[in-house]
C-alpha positions, 0 to 999 in steps of 0.5 A: 670834838668827838663828843660834839660829833656824837651829840650831833649824830644822836640829835640829827639821826632820829630826824633824818630817819624820820624824814626817810620813813615819811618819804617812803610812806609818801612814795608808797601812797603815790604808787598805790594811787597810780596802781589803782588809777591804772587798774580803773583805766584798764577796767574801763577799756576792757568793759568797752572792748567787751561791749563792742565785740560781744555786740559784733559777735567777733573780735579782731585779732589785734583787739583780742591780743590787746584785751588779753594783755590788759587782762593780765596787767589788770590782774597783776595790779590786783583786779578781779571780779566781773572782768574775769567773766568778761574775759571768758566771754571774749575767749568764746568769740570768733577771732577775726584775722586782719583782712578776713571777711 
């Protein structure tokens, strides 16, 4: 009986480990795709904010906070490049508080 169990484990264990490795690779691929998609959506939104508020010459405080939060998340996901230049330009804008004329 012991030999039968050992043979069963010897045969099934590599298949089970292979399946686990396959599942982990698939999950990693999905996580990478989700991260990339999130990063692209953040970039589109930050470009929109940049264009809108640079055109106005000021940025509302809530939009400024949103932009800073998006910028932080974008960089944590591995984004860089032109968004840093846009971030620097947003930093130079006058921050208009809610209710301020």
